[in-house]
C-alpha positions as CSV (number, residue, x, y, z in Angstrom):
1,M,0.0,0.0,-0.3
2,T,1.9,3.2,-1.5
3,T,1.2,6.2,1.3
4,W,2.0,9.7,-1.2
5,T,-0.3,11.8,-2.7
6,F,-1.3,13.9,-6.0
7,I,-2.4,16.7,-4.2
8,T,-0.1,18.0,-0.7
9,N,-1.6,18.7,1.6
10,H,-1.9,22.6,1.6
11,G,-4.3,21.8,-1.7
12,S,-6.7,19.6,0.3
13,V,-7.3,21.5,2.4
14,L,-7.4,24.8,0.2
15,A,-9.8,21.8,-1.9
16,L,-11.6,22.0,1.1
17,I,-11.8,24.9,1.9
18,A,-13.4,26.0,-1.3
19,H,-15.9,23.3,-1.1
20,N,-17.1,23.9,2.8
21,T,-16.7,28.3,3.9
22,E,-17.5,26.9,7.3
23,I,-15.3,23.5,8.0
24,T,-13.3,23.3,11.0
25,A,-9.9,22.3,11.1
26,R,-10.9,19.3,13.3
27,E,-13.3,18.5,10.3
28,I,-9.9,19.4,8.0
29,A,-7.4,17.4,9.8
30,S,-10.9,14.2,10.1
31,Q,-10.6,14.1,6.5
32,L,-7.0,14.5,5.8
33,G,-6.1,12.2,8.8
34,I,-4.0,15.0,9.8
35,T,-3.7,16.7,13.1
36,E,-5.4,19.6,14.1
37,R,-2.2,21.7,14.7
38,S,-0.7,19.9,11.4
39,V,-3.9,22.4,9.7
40,H,-3.4,24.8,11.5
41,R,-0.5,25.6,10.4
42,I,-1.3,25.1,6.7
43,I,-4.4,27.4,7.1
44,S,-1.9,30.2,9.0
45,D,0.5,29.7,5.5
46,L,-1.8,29.9,2.9
47,E,-3.5,33.0,5.1
48,R,-0.5,34.4,4.9
49,E,0.6,33.9,1.0
50,G,-2.8,35.5,0.3
51,Y,-5.0,32.4,-0.8
52,I,-7.3,32.8,2.1
53,T,-8.9,35.0,4.3
54,R,-11.0,34.3,7.4
55,Q,-13.2,35.9,9.2
56,R,-14.5,35.6,12.5
57,S,-18.3,35.2,12.9
58,G,-19.5,34.6,16.3
59,R,-17.3,30.7,17.0
60,V,-17.4,30.3,14.0
61,N,-14.3,30.7,10.6
62,R,-15.8,31.6,7.8
63,Y,-13.0,31.3,5.0
64,K,-12.7,32.9,1.7
65,V,-10.4,31.7,-1.1
66,N,-8.4,33.8,-3.6
67,H,-9.5,31.6,-6.8
68,D,-7.0,34.6,-9.2
69,L,-4.1,33.5,-7.7
70,P,-1.2,31.8,-9.2
71,L,0.6,28.5,-8.2
72,R,3.6,29.3,-6.6
73,R,5.9,26.8,-8.4
74,H,7.4,28.9,-11.0
75,Y,6.9,27.0,-14.0
76,Q,2.7,26.5,-13.2
77,K,2.6,30.8,-12.5
78,E,0.5,30.1,-15.7
79,T,-2.2,28.8,-13.6
80,V,-4.5,30.2,-11.0
81,V,-6.2,28.5,-7.7
82,G,-9.7,28.7,-9.4
83,H,-8.6,26.2,-12.3
84,L,-6.7,23.7,-9.8
85,L,-9.4,23.7,-7.7
86,D,-12.6,23.1,-10.5
87,V,-10.4,20.1,-11.1
88,L,-10.4,18.9,-7.8
89,G,-14.3,20.1,-6.7
90,P,-16.7,22.1,-6.6
91,R,-16.9,25.5,-5.2
92,V,-18.9,26.9,-2.7
93,E,-19.0,31.0,-3.8
94,A,-19.3,33.2,-0.4
95,E,-22.8,35.4,0.1
């Protein structure tokens, strides 16, 4: 049984957030089989680089994905995040 995947944890977290803008770190961790601490670190990375913004709504975080930013690898700069997310699954539009 192999343990590697095609999509990194960062990409997977971003895809889950794009699909459910109110998903919790605990839910993400459970779905991906990683720790909540790792999810929090990844969310911080994505937020720091501008791929997501986080807004607190009561006790819940609501996320917004910036679909227009390019992927990070130099040879993928022509591809924006939104194109990748379209391939990975349906997105939820912000209200």
